[in-house]
C-alpha positions in Angstrom: 114.4 41.6 45.7 114.0 37.4 46.2 117.3 37.1 48.1 116.2 39.8 50.8 113.1 38.7 51.3 114.9 34.9 52.0 116.9 36.1 54.0 115.4 39.0 56.2 111.6 38.9 55.9 110.5 35.3 55.5 112.2 33.9 58.4 110.4 36.7 60.8 106.6 34.9 59.9 107.5 31.8 62.4 108.2 34.2 65.1 104.8 36.6 64.6 102.6 34.1 66.5 104.8 34.2 69.4 105.6 37.9 69.2 101.7 38.4 68.9 101.3 36.3 72.4 104.0 38.1 74.4 102.1 41.4 73.6 98.7 40.4 74.0 100.2 38.6 77.7 101.6 41.9 78.2 98.4 44.1 77.6 96.6 41.9 80.1 98.9 42.2 82.6 99.1 45.7 82.3 95.3 46.4 82.3 95.4 44.3 85.5 98.0 46.0 87.2 95.9 49.5 86.3 92.4 47.8 87.9 94.5 46.9 91.0 96.2 50.4 91.5 92.5 52.2 90.7 91.2 50.1 93.7 94.3 50.5 96.1 93.8 53.9 95.6 90.1 53.6 96.0 88.9 55.4 93.0 86.5 54.1 90.8 86.8 52.9 87.5 84.1 53.8 84.8 81.3 51.5 83.7 82.6 51.2 80.2 86.3 50.6 81.3 85.2 48.1 84.0 83.0 46.4 81.2 85.9 46.2 78.7 88.5 44.8 81.2 85.8 41.7 82.3 85.6 41.3 78.6 89.3 41.0 78.0 89.4 38.7 81.1 87.1 36.1 79.9 88.8 36.2 76.1 92.4 36.2 77.2 92.3 32.3 77.3 90.7 32.2 74.1 93.2 34.7 72.5 96.1 32.7 73.7 94.7 29.5 72.7 94.5 31.4 68.8 97.8 32.5 69.0 99.5 29.6 70.1 97.6 26.7 68.0 95.9 28.5 65.1 97.9 31.6 64.3 101.2 29.7 64.1 99.9 26.9 61.6 98.2 30.1 59.7 102.3 31.7 59.7 103.8 28.3 58.6 101.2 27.9 55.8 102.1 31.5 54.5 105.9 30.7 54.9 105.6 27.4 52.8 103.9 29.1 50.0 107.2 31.3 49.2 109.1 27.7 49.1 109.0 24.7 47.6 108.6 22.2 50.3 109.7 19.0 50.6 109.4 15.6 53.1 112.2 13.9 52.5 114.2 12.8 55.3 111.9 15.3 57.0 110.7 18.9 56.5 112.9 20.9 53.8 112.2 24.4 52.5 114.2 24.8 49.6 113.7 28.7 48.2 112.0 28.9 44.7 114.2 29.7 41.7 113.9 30.8 38.3 116.3 32.5 35.2 116.2 35.7 34.6 116.7 37.4 30.7 120.4 36.6 30.9 119.7 33.1 31.7 121.2 33.3 35.5 119.2 31.4 38.1 117.8 33.9 40.5 115.2 33.7 43.5 111.7 33.5 42.8 109.2 33.9 46.1 106.5 34.5 44.1 107.1 31.5 41.9 103.5 29.5 43.0 101.5 32.6 42.9 102.5 32.9 39.2 102.2 29.5 38.6 98.3 29.3 39.9 97.5 31.4 37.0 99.4 29.6 34.3 98.3 26.0 35.0 94.9 26.7 37.0 92.9 27.5 34.0 89.5 27.5 36.0 90.8 29.0 39.1 89.6 32.2 37.4 86.2 31.3 36.6 85.7 29.5 39.5 86.2 32.4 42.2 84.1 34.4 39.5 81.4 32.1 40.3 81.9 31.9 43.8 81.5 35.7 43.9 78.4 35.6 41.8 76.9 32.8 43.7 77.6 34.6 47.2 75.9 37.4 46.0 73.0 35.6 45.3 73.0 33.5 48.3 73.6 35.7 51.3 70.1 38.1 50.4 68.3 35.0 50.7 69.5 33.0 53.9 69.5 36.4 55.9 66.0 37.2 54.6 65.0 33.3 55.4 66.2 33.7 58.5 64.9 36.8 59.9 61.6 36.0 58.9 61.8 32.8 60.8 63.0 34.0 63.4 60.2 36.9 63.5 57.7 33.6 63.6 59.6 31.8 66.5 59.7 35.1 68.7 55.8 35.2 68.5 53.8 33.5 71.0 53.2 30.2 69.4 52.7 26.7 70.7 55.5 24.2 70.5 58.0 27.0 70.0 61.0 25.0 71.3 59.9 22.4 69.2 60.0 24.4 66.0 63.4 26.0 67.3 64.9 22.5 67.3 63.7 21.6 63.7 65.0 24.7 62.5 68.6 24.0 64.2 68.5 20.3 63.7 70.0 20.5 59.8 73.4 22.4 61.3 73.8 19.3 63.4 73.1 16.4 60.5 73.8 18.2 57.3 77.8 18.1 57.6 80.5 15.6 55.9 79.3 12.1 54.9 75.4 12.8 55.6 75.4 16.0 53.4 77.1 14.1 50.5 74.4 11.4 50.5 71.9 14.0 51.0 73.0 15.8 48.2 73.5 12.6 45.8 70.2 11.8 46.4 68.7 15.0 45.1 67.0 15.9 48.2 68.6 19.3 48.2 67.1 20.6 45.0 63.6 22.4 45.0 61.0 19.9 43.7 58.9 20.9 40.1 61.9 22.7 39.0 63.5 21.7 36.0 67.5 22.5 35.3 66.9 22.8 31.8 64.2 25.0 31.8 66.4 27.5 34.1 68.9 26.7 31.6 66.9 27.8 28.3 65.8 30.7 29.9 69.3 32.2 30.8 70.7 31.4 27.6 73.0 33.7 25.9 74.0 35.0 29.3 78.2 34.9 30.4 79.0 31.5 32.0 79.8 32.9 35.4 76.1 34.3 35.6 74.2 31.4 34.5 76.3 28.7 36.5 75.3 30.1 39.6 71.8 31.1 39.0 71.7 27.1 38.1 73.4 26.1 41.3 70.8 28.4 43.3 68.0 26.3 42.0 69.4 23.1 42.4 70.9 23.5 46.2 68.0 25.9 47.0 66.8 23.8 50.3 70.9 23.1 51.0 71.2 26.7 51.1 68.4 27.4 53.5 69.4 24.8 55.8 72.4 26.9 56.4 70.6 29.3 58.0 70.2 27.8 61.8 72.9 29.4 63.5 71.5 32.7 62.1 68.2 32.0 63.2 69.5 31.9 66.7 71.3 35.3 66.7 68.4 36.8 65.2 65.9 35.6 68.1 68.8 36.3 70.7 68.5 40.3 69.1 65.0 40.1 69.0 64.4 39.0 72.5 66.3 42.3 73.8 64.2 44.6 71.9 62.1 46.6 74.4 58.4 45.4 74.6 57.7 49.2 75.7 59.0 50.3 72.1 56.4 48.3 70.4 53.6 49.5 73.0 54.3 53.0 72.4 54.1 52.5 68.5 50.7 50.7 68.7 49.3 53.5 70.9 50.8 56.0 68.2 48.7 53.9 65.9 51.6 52.5 63.9 50.9 49.1 62.0 52.9 45.9 61.8 54.7 46.9 58.9 55.9 50.2 60.2 57.1 48.5 63.3 59.4 46.4 61.4 61.0 49.5 59.6 61.2 52.1 62.6 61.9 49.5 65.4 62.9 45.9 64.4 65.0 46.1 62.0 67.2 49.2 63.0 67.4 47.2 66.2 68.6 44.6 64.4 71.3 46.2 62.2 74.5 44.9 64.1 72.8 41.2 64.2 72.5 41.3 60.4 75.9 42.7 60.1 77.3 39.3 62.2 75.1 36.9 60.2 76.4 38.4 56.8 79.9 38.1 58.0 79.3 34.4 59.6 77.2 33.5 56.2 79.7 34.6 54.0 82.9 32.7 55.8 80.6 29.5 56.0 80.1 29.7 52.4 83.6 30.3 51.7 84.5 27.3 53.6 81.7 24.8 53.0 82.2 21.4 51.9 80.1 22.2 48.8 82.1 25.0 47.5 84.4 23.8 44.2 87.3 26.1 45.1 87.8 23.8 48.3 88.1 20.7 46.1 90.5 22.6 43.9 93.0 23.5 46.8 92.4 20.1 47.9 93.2 18.2 44.4 96.5 20.5 44.0 98.0 19.9 47.8 97.8 16.6 46.9 99.1 16.2 43.4 102.4 14.7 42.5 103.1 17.7 40.2 102.2 20.7 42.9 102.2 19.8 46.2 101.7 21.3 49.5 103.3 25.0 48.8 101.4 25.2 45.8 98.5 24.3 47.4 99.3 27.0 50.4 99.8 29.5 47.6 96.1 28.8 46.2 94.7 29.0 49.6 96.4 32.6 50.6 94.8 34.2 47.1 91.2 32.7 48.4 92.0 33.9 51.4 92.4 37.2 49.9 89.7 37.4 48.0 87.3 36.2 50.6 88.9 39.1 53.2 87.9 41.4 50.4 84.2 40.4 50.3 84.3 40.3 54.0 85.1 44.2 54.0 83.0 44.9 51.1 79.7 43.0 53.2 81.3 45.0 56.5 81.1 48.6 54.2 77.5 48.3 53.3 75.6 46.8 56.0 77.3 48.5 58.9 75.5 51.3 60.8 76.7 54.9 59.0 77.3 57.8 61.4 74.9 60.8 60.7 76.8 64.2 60.1 74.9 66.8 62.2 74.4 70.2 60.5 75.2 73.4 62.0 71.7 74.1 63.4 71.9 70.4 65.1 75.0 71.7 66.5 73.9 75.1 67.5 70.6 73.6 69.3 73.2 71.1 71.2 75.2 73.9 72.3 72.7 76.0 73.4 70.8 73.1 75.6 74.2 72.5 77.2 74.8 76.0 78.0 71.5 76.1 79.4 72.1 73.3 81.5 75.3 74.5 83.0 73.8 77.7 83.7 70.7 75.5 85.8 73.2 73.5 87.3 75.0 76.5 88.8 71.4 78.2 89.7 71.0 74.8 91.9 74.1 74.7 93.4 73.8 78.6 94.7 70.3 77.8 95.7 71.7 74.9 97.9 73.9 76.7 99.3 71.4 79.5 100.5 69.4 76.7 102.4 72.1 75.4 104.3 73.3 79.1 105.3 
């Protein structure tokens, strides 16, 4: 198994980004040729196809850059996690080996992944704390962003100034500035004692107590991470037709009913986008303890880059699962039509066809 992976499968990882790049370029050229042929034949493209082609045209340079500069590094990182990376006299990849039950030396490409669970005793606990903290922080950030966006979308004086104020922490709260602010205690909520929270949660499991105490100690910092989400919600709110609100007001709908029946369903896709963005931001943030564990393991003398790459990919899989769960919970679900609705649609379509035939006959009679 290990010999087959080292000889057949793993060498293909280095060529994967270039294969994707060739596929993307071939697809773009095919779409361009298709559009040119349709134009020469004087056949109009459907609006959806035309918009899709323009979209692919604008994202094509970005996709090419991703394949060349990003995916190549990702593939190399995955490849290094199955080897023992050495920098003596240049980059060298030594296959990982182990011993079987008879004492024979065999290839063990997953040795780094197994070593993570054997050496990093705090790693599973830290992952559990991150998952619980994500469940707590995600609704707070999304709700706070939506409330602020609704307020800034109204007709208030100095609206541009307030938008700048709420977006400013996204710019300044990075790197050393974030570390200094956290060290000075500006991220915690005043008049909230950590000892009081700990005493209230006494007797609960550690992976639940730790995220809750961290939530209160970094609540201000968490709310500072909502600048991008506010802008996205503002863009969504400004695209909601005002005629919908006017019609609802004429029908006697209250502001609360308007929010649940018009605003929230319209922003469903924006909520999904902001949720995915928030999960990625929290997973890669500088205050995430898992990032510190991976960084320390990567530059440790006894572990090294291959060991850190294995930890990174394990963490990447967990974050991908959390993103999938978030997508499945928030995505728009297609409603299944009942048999009565299907019969009604068929009858209306049939009547429309009949009326179309009648109109054509009447037009022929007029010309005659």
